[in-house]
Each structure stands twice: as C-alpha cells, then as structure tokens.
C-alpha positions in Angstrom: 63.9 43.7 108.1 61.5 45.8 105.7 61.9 45.8 101.9 63.3 49.6 101.8 65.8 48.6 104.2 66.9 45.8 102.1 67.2 48.1 99.3 68.9 50.8 100.9 72.6 50.8 100.2 75.2 50.6 103.3 76.7 53.8 104.3 80.4 51.7 103.0 78.6 51.3 99.5 77.5 55.3 99.5 80.5 56.7 100.6 82.4 54.6 97.8 79.7 55.7 94.8 80.0 59.5 95.7 83.5 59.3 95.7 83.7 57.9 92.2 80.7 59.6 91.2 82.7 63.1 92.1 85.8 62.5 90.7 84.7 60.7 87.4 82.4 63.8 87.0 85.0 66.3 87.4 87.5 64.8 85.8 85.5 64.7 82.4 83.5 67.7 83.4 84.8 70.1 80.4 84.0 67.1 77.6 80.5 66.9 79.4 79.3 70.3 79.4 80.6 71.0 75.8 78.6 67.7 74.4 75.5 68.5 76.5 75.1 71.7 75.8 76.1 71.4 71.4 73.7 68.5 72.0 70.7 70.7 73.1 71.2 72.9 70.3 71.8 70.4 67.4 68.4 68.9 68.3 67.3 71.8 65.9 70.2 71.3 62.8 67.5 71.1 60.6 66.1 74.4 61.2 69.7 75.6 61.2 70.3 74.5 58.0 67.4 76.2 56.9 68.3 79.1 59.2 71.9 79.5 57.3 70.5 79.6 53.6 67.2 81.3 53.8 67.1 82.5 50.3 66.6 78.7 49.0 63.4 77.8 47.4 61.0 75.6 49.8 58.1 73.1 48.9 56.5 70.2 50.4 55.9 68.4 47.0 57.9 67.5 43.9 56.8 65.6 41.0 58.4 62.3 39.5 59.5 64.2 36.9 61.5 66.8 38.7 63.3 63.9 40.7 64.3 62.3 37.3 65.5 65.6 35.9 67.4 66.2 39.3 69.2 62.8 38.8 69.8 63.5 35.1 71.3 66.9 36.0 73.5 65.8 38.6 75.2 62.7 36.4 75.6 65.7 34.1 77.6 67.9 36.5 79.8 64.7 37.7 83.0 64.7 35.8 84.0 61.2 37.7 82.2 58.1 38.4 80.9 57.9 42.0 79.8 55.1 44.4 77.0 57.0 45.4 74.3 59.1 44.2 71.2 60.3 47.1 68.3 62.1 46.7 66.6 63.4 49.6 63.1 64.5 49.9 61.7 68.2 51.5 60.1 67.1 54.8 58.4 69.1 57.4 62.1 70.2 59.2 63.6 70.9 55.9 60.6 71.8 53.2 63.5 71.7 49.8 65.2 68.6 48.3 68.6 68.2 47.8 71.0 65.7 45.8 74.1 64.2 47.0 77.2 62.4 45.4 80.5 62.0 47.3 81.4 64.8 49.1 79.1 67.3 46.7 75.6 68.7 47.9 73.4 70.8 46.1 70.0 72.1 46.7 66.8 71.8 44.1 64.1 73.6 43.2 60.5 72.5 42.4 61.2 71.7 38.8 64.5 69.3 39.8 66.8 72.4 38.8 70.3 72.4 40.9 70.4 75.9 42.3 73.3 76.3 44.6 75.4 74.2 47.0 75.0 73.3 50.1 76.7 75.6 52.5 75.7 75.5 56.2 79.2 75.8 58.0 77.8 76.8 61.1 75.4 73.7 61.5 78.2 71.4 60.3 80.4 73.2 63.1 77.8 72.4 65.9 76.7 68.9 64.9 80.8 68.1 64.8 81.4 69.4 68.0 78.7 67.1 69.5 79.3 64.0 67.7 82.8 64.5 67.3 84.6 67.3 69.5 86.4 68.3 66.3 88.7 65.2 66.4 89.4 62.8 63.6 86.0 61.2 63.3 86.9 57.9 64.7 88.8 59.1 67.7 85.8 61.9 68.4 83.1 59.5 68.3 85.2 56.9 70.3 85.5 59.7 73.0 82.0 60.9 72.3 80.5 57.0 73.1 82.8 56.7 76.0 81.4 59.7 77.7 77.7 58.5 77.2 78.7 55.3 78.9 80.6 57.3 82.0 77.5 59.5 81.8 75.5 55.9 82.6 78.1 55.0 84.8 77.7 58.8 86.9 73.6 57.8 87.0 74.2 54.5 88.5 76.9 56.2 91.1 74.6 58.9 91.6 71.3 56.7 92.5 74.0 54.6 94.7 75.1 57.9 96.4 71.9 59.6 97.3 69.5 57.0 98.7 67.2 59.6 99.8 67.1 61.5 96.1 64.1 60.7 95.4 62.5 61.4 98.9 63.9 65.0 98.4 63.1 65.5 94.9 61.0 68.4 95.9 63.4 70.1 98.1 64.7 73.3 96.5 67.0 75.7 98.5 67.6 79.0 96.8 69.5 82.2 97.7 71.0 80.6 100.9 74.1 78.7 101.5 75.9 78.4 98.1 76.7 74.6 98.5 73.2 73.8 99.5 71.7 75.5 96.6 74.2 74.0 93.9 73.6 70.8 95.7 69.7 71.0 95.7 69.9 72.4 92.0 72.5 68.9 90.8 69.8 66.4 92.7 66.7 68.1 91.6 67.5 68.5 88.0 69.0 64.9 87.5 66.0 63.5 89.6 63.8 65.1 87.6 65.5 64.4 84.3 66.5 61.0 84.8 64.7 59.2 82.0 66.1 61.3 79.6 69.4 61.9 81.0 69.7 58.0 80.9 68.2 57.3 77.4 70.0 60.1 75.7 73.0 58.6 77.5 72.8 55.1 76.6 71.9 55.8 72.8 74.9 58.0 72.5 77.2 55.4 74.1 75.8 52.6 71.8 76.2 55.4 68.8 79.6 56.4 69.6 80.9 52.7 70.3 79.6 50.7 67.9 82.4 51.1 65.6 84.8 50.3 68.3 82.7 46.8 69.2 82.6 46.0 65.8 86.7 46.2 66.0 86.7 43.8 69.4 84.2 41.4 68.0 86.4 41.2 65.2 89.3 40.6 67.0 87.1 37.9 69.7 85.8 36.2 66.5 87.9 35.8 63.6 85.9 33.2 61.8 83.3 36.1 61.4 84.4 39.1 59.6 82.7 42.4 60.8 81.0 43.6 58.1 78.9 39.9 58.7 78.1 41.4 61.9 76.7 44.9 60.5 75.0 42.7 58.2 73.6 40.6 61.0 72.4 43.9 62.6 71.6 45.9 59.9 71.0 44.3 57.0 73.1 43.9 53.6 72.8 45.0 50.0 71.7 43.0 47.6 73.6 41.2 44.4 72.3 42.8 41.4 73.8 41.7 38.0 71.9 43.8 35.1 72.7 46.3 32.3 72.6 49.7 33.7 69.2 52.0 33.2 67.4 54.8 33.9 65.8 55.1 37.3 61.9 54.5 37.0 61.2 56.4 40.3 57.4 56.6 39.2 57.6 52.5 39.0 59.1 52.7 42.7 57.0 55.3 44.1 53.6 53.7 43.0 55.1 49.7 44.4 55.9 51.6 47.7 52.4 52.8 48.0 50.9 49.6 47.5 53.1 48.2 49.9 53.0 50.7 52.7 50.0 53.5 51.4 50.9 55.7 54.9 54.9 55.8 54.2 56.3 58.5 53.4 59.6 58.6 50.8 62.7 59.9 53.0 65.6 59.5 50.3 66.7 57.3 47.8 70.1 56.1 46.8 71.3 54.8 43.6 74.2 52.6 44.6 77.1 52.1 41.9 75.3 54.2 39.3 76.5 53.1 35.8 77.5 50.2 36.6 75.9 46.1 36.3 75.4 46.0 40.1 73.3 49.5 40.3 70.5 49.4 42.6 68.0 52.0 44.0 67.8 51.7 48.0 64.6 53.8 48.8 64.2 54.6 52.7 60.5 55.8 53.8 59.3 57.3 56.9 56.9 54.9 58.5 54.1 57.1 60.7 54.0 56.6 64.5 57.4 54.4 64.6 60.6 55.1 66.2 62.7 53.5 63.6 64.8 55.9 61.3 63.3 54.4 58.2 62.4 51.3 56.5 64.7 50.3 53.5 63.3 48.9 50.4 65.4 47.9 47.8 64.5 47.9 44.2 65.9 46.9 40.2 66.7 50.4 37.9 63.6 49.5 36.3 61.3 49.4 39.9 61.2 45.9 40.4 61.3 45.3 44.1 63.9 43.4 45.1 63.7 43.0 49.2 63.9 45.2 52.6 66.1 45.4 55.5 63.0 44.7 58.0 63.7 47.4 60.3 60.1 47.8 60.8 59.2 44.3 61.3 62.1 42.2 62.0 64.1 41.1 64.9 63.8 43.6 67.6 67.6 43.9 67.9 67.7 45.4 64.8 64.4 47.4 65.3 65.8 49.1 68.6 69.2 49.4 67.0 67.7 51.5 64.4 65.6 53.4 66.7 68.2 54.9 68.8 69.2 58.0 66.5 65.8 59.6 66.2 65.5 58.8 70.3 69.0 60.4 70.8 68.2 63.3 68.9 64.6 63.7 69.6 63.3 64.0 65.8 60.1 62.1 66.9 56.8 63.8 68.1 57.4 66.9 66.4 58.2 70.1 68.1 57.1 69.6 71.1 59.1 66.9 71.5 62.2 69.0 70.0 61.4 71.7 72.9 61.3 69.3 75.4 64.5 68.3 74.2 66.0 71.5 74.0 65.0 72.0 78.0 66.1 68.8 79.3 69.5 69.2 77.5 70.1 72.5 78.8 69.5 70.8 82.3 71.6 68.1 81.9 74.2 70.7 80.9 73.0 72.3 84.0 73.5 69.0 86.0 77.2 68.9 84.8 78.1 72.6 85.6 76.4 72.2 89.8 78.1 69.1 90.2 81.3 70.8 89.5 80.2 73.5 91.8 79.2 71.4 94.2 82.7 69.8 94.7 84.1 73.1 95.0 81.6 74.5 97.6 82.3 71.7 99.8 85.8 71.8 100.3 85.9 75.4 100.2 88.4 75.7 97.6 89.3 79.1 95.9 91.9 78.7 93.5 92.4 79.3 89.9 90.3 76.6 88.8 87.5 77.6 90.8 87.5 80.8 89.2 88.0 79.3 85.9 85.2 77.4 85.8 82.2 79.7 85.5 83.9 81.8 83.1 84.6 78.7 80.8 80.8 78.0 81.5 79.9 81.3 80.0 82.6 81.7 77.4 81.4 78.6 75.7 78.0 80.1 74.7 79.7 83.3 74.1 82.2 81.9 71.7 79.4 79.8 70.3 77.6 83.1 69.3 80.6 84.9 67.9 81.1 81.8 65.4 77.6 81.9 64.3 78.2 86.2 63.8 81.8 85.4 61.8 80.4 82.3 60.1 77.2 83.2 59.2 77.7 86.9 58.0 81.1 87.1 57.4 82.2 83.9 56.1 84.9 83.0 58.8 85.7 79.8 59.6 83.6 78.5 62.5 86.6 76.1 63.8 89.1 78.7 64.6 86.6 81.3 65.6 85.2 79.3 68.4 88.3 77.6 70.0 90.5 80.2 69.6 88.5 83.4 71.9 88.0 80.2 74.3 90.9 79.1 74.7 92.3 82.8 75.1 89.7 83.7 77.3 90.2 81.2 79.6 94.0 81.1 79.3 93.6 84.9 80.3 91.3 84.6 83.3 93.9 81.8 84.7 96.9 83.8 84.4 96.1 88.0 84.0 94.3 88.5 87.4 95.3 88.5 91.2 93.5 86.2 93.4 92.0 88.9 95.7 90.6 90.5 93.0 89.5 87.4 91.1 85.7 87.3 93.0 84.3 90.1 91.7 86.6 90.0 88.3 84.9 86.3 87.9 81.3 87.9 88.8 82.4 90.9 85.9 83.7 88.4 83.7 80.6 86.2 83.8 77.6 89.1 83.2 80.0 90.8 80.3 79.9 87.0 78.5 76.1 86.5 79.1 75.8 90.0 77.4 77.8 89.0 74.8 76.2 86.5 74.1 72.9 87.9 73.8 74.5 91.1 71.3 76.0 89.2 69.0 72.8 86.5 68.4 70.3 89.5 68.4 73.0 90.8 65.6 72.9 87.4 63.8 69.5 87.2 64.3 69.0 90.5 62.5 71.2 90.0 60.0 69.3 86.6 58.8 66.2 88.5 58.9 67.4 90.8 55.9 68.6 88.2 54.2 65.6 86.3 54.5 63.4 89.2 53.1 61.7 89.3 56.9 59.8 85.8 56.1 57.7 85.3 59.4 59.7 81.6 59.9 63.2 83.0 60.4 61.3 85.5 62.4 60.2 83.1 65.3 63.1 81.2 64.9 65.2 84.0 66.1 62.9 85.4 68.5 63.7 81.7 70.1 67.4 82.2 69.9 67.3 85.5 71.5 64.8 84.5 74.5 67.2 81.5 74.9 70.0 83.9 75.3 67.8 86.4 77.7 67.1 83.4 80.0 70.6 83.6 81.7 70.7 87.1 82.4 67.4 86.8 84.8 67.8 86.7 88.3 66.1 83.2 89.8 66.8 83.5 93.1 64.7 87.0 93.4 62.2 85.2 91.6 62.0 82.1 93.8 62.1 84.0 97.3 
C-alpha cells in the first residue's frame, strides 16, 4: 500500500469529521464572524486612535527632561496614591507620548505638558468587541479563548473532512451552481489562508484561555499558587526596600544604551510610586524580534536590578511573550498589517461561506436562511453607524452598535412574508452595503475637516472608503 493511501482518512472518518465540522461551525458562526471581522479591523487600532483625536500634536522624539516633567505633572494632577504610573513613548504607529495612572490617560506634547485626556471610544469599542464581545472581561475573554480553540478544531476537522482539499486548491467555480460556488470559495480561502488561520486561532486561544488555565492549574496543584505559575512563565517583580526618590530617567536610558544599543524604549512603569518599594520597569523593543518587549527593572536612581529575559530566556517564555504581536500582526510594518487585514477578512468570509454551504446543501429556505445574509451585512453597517455617531456626535458606541444590529435582524425575522423574502433580502443587503459606504464617507470627510485636511488622515480615510467599496463590486462578472 502506498504512503498516500495510508495517510488518506477513511470514509467513516471523513463523514464524521464533516458532520462535526458543520455543526460546530454552524452553532458558533455568528460569534466567529463578529470576532473575525472586528479582528481584521483592529489590526489598525493604533491608527484608529490617532484618527479619533487628530488635533493632538505628533512627534517621534521626546527628551529626558520632558519625560521627567511629564511624570512630575502627572503626580501633581493625581489626588490619591496610585499603584502604577505609565509613560508610553512615541513610536511609528502612534507618534505621540502619553501617560497613564489607574483609569486615567492623557496625551502629552513634546515638552512633556499634559494636553488632553485620551478619548477614543470607537477604538475601545472595536477592540473590546474583538477581545471581550462586550461581555464582562473574564467571561468575554473565556468565550474568545474557546472560539480560538474551536477554530483550531475546525481546521483539523476540515482537513480530515476534505482529503482532496490541497489537490483542488486552485478550483474556483463562480457564477454557476450556488452550492458549488460557496463550497469552492470556502475551501479555497481556507486552504490559501490555512497558516494564518491556524496561527491566529492558536494564539487567540492561548491569550483567551491563559487565565482559565491558571485557575485549573491552581486547583490541580494546590501546593503552587497561580501567581507562582505566572512568575515561572513571565518572571516576577523585584523586591525593593529603599526611600522613594525622583526617577532618574537619563541614567536609565544610558544604561539601556549600553546593554542593548539597538533597543528602542516602548514604555516604562513606576511601580508603587512614593513608597519604599518603588522601582521602574522599563520595556524596550528589540529589532527583528517577535517578543512584545524586553523588560529591565531599575532602582529609582537608575541602578540596574535585573531583566525578565523575554529575549534570551527559556524558549517557552519567549514564545509566550511573542503571542500578542503574532496575533495582531504588529511586526513587519504596514505590509504585514495589510496582509493581516486581507487574511482576516478572508477568515470572516470563510465563516460566512461555510454557513451558506450548509443551507445550500440542504436546500433550506427558512427564515434563518434569509436572516443570515442580513446579519452578515448589518454588522459592518452597524459598525459604520457607530463610527459616525461616536466620532462625530459623541454617542455611546455600545448602544449605537447593538441596538441597530438587533433591530435589523428582528425586523428581517418577523416583518416579511416568505414568498417575498428572496427579493427583499437582496434589497436589504444592497441597502446595507450602500449605507455602510455612505456613512463611512461622511465620517472620513468629517475627520478630515477636523484634522485640517492632513495628508495622513486623507490616505487613511481613502483606505477606509475603498474597503467599503469592495463589497459593492460584482465579482461574478469580473471572473467570467
């Protein structure tokens, strides 16, 4: 028997895998679609933050004196003691510095003066949709982790259910039988994007389920507290006992320059400010490394304590601390971000075509069949409406997203008669696509005016508009 035949799954396994693949994907399809679509967009969350507050001064360098002044000004502003004070350096993604203390965040100018509070409700709304589904944080990230794990399971079951998937990798039949078309689109995008889908799903599952795994580990190993497990994976804070002193940021920068000349400071944290346990945690970005950052710990006067060894420690620690950048595509510059956007949208399309396949194969024409495309296109329309109401009119994005989305879906379920639904659904979908485009054009123009027609905001806005135009193209005619 040849090796290929030995590796070919049996008909029984193919049938069982196909059944499991279909039902898991169908049951979780709506949540998977929301997570995939929002995830494709929040790859650009730094640019979205800039877009929301275009009047804030931008720069790429800030002096040690300005940093010290910013920390001093923040401490004067705070009325109560805080656990931590963050200073985030300007970078290529967000060329502006800001400071954070507990729940407050403020932008800084290049002189270290606090200018205005950070107010990016739409960016927060989009990232929370992707990370928490707007649920309470623990529950939301648990569900997101489960969805990531299920996507990994769907990849495995999909490969087992389609033994000819790689053989038919370039078969694409558009414009004919709808079931065949949806099947080819689903399978082709799945196989072309397989490495991306697996990596994003796996890292998403890891990020989402890490907290839950700590609870399980804490239960199974009562002799070891979960804080000790976190310390084993990510390292632990140093123990400091010295009179609090002013932070000597120049001395810290000088020491980093000697230890890692190519490193670029990302942020630093003053832990337990004003106490005898005060110390500084400095995070630096290392070139050509996937780890989020290396962490160096310092005394307030700039004396080095230790490092977390994310860059040269155990391989498990390096992999764990690389998951964030790999998941969100924050490496390799704008080319990587663009690829993550395209592949993320393709991942959302895989979910959509998978459900379409299920309905077409069974020739079902019930209300759920007609509801699905309306939900699919009402989601970006609701996101666009949320952008308009939030960015231009300062209306809470949470309600302006979920209420119109749910209202549209309920109207589709209960208003129309079945014999009219096929035509009505096409009208609804076309209307929702145009609504998305028109709304985003209004938002882009409004933000351009607010930004005094700066080139960067114009290019970003043009990209947003083109993204909304793509669904209006008749691709069947293009490929005939």
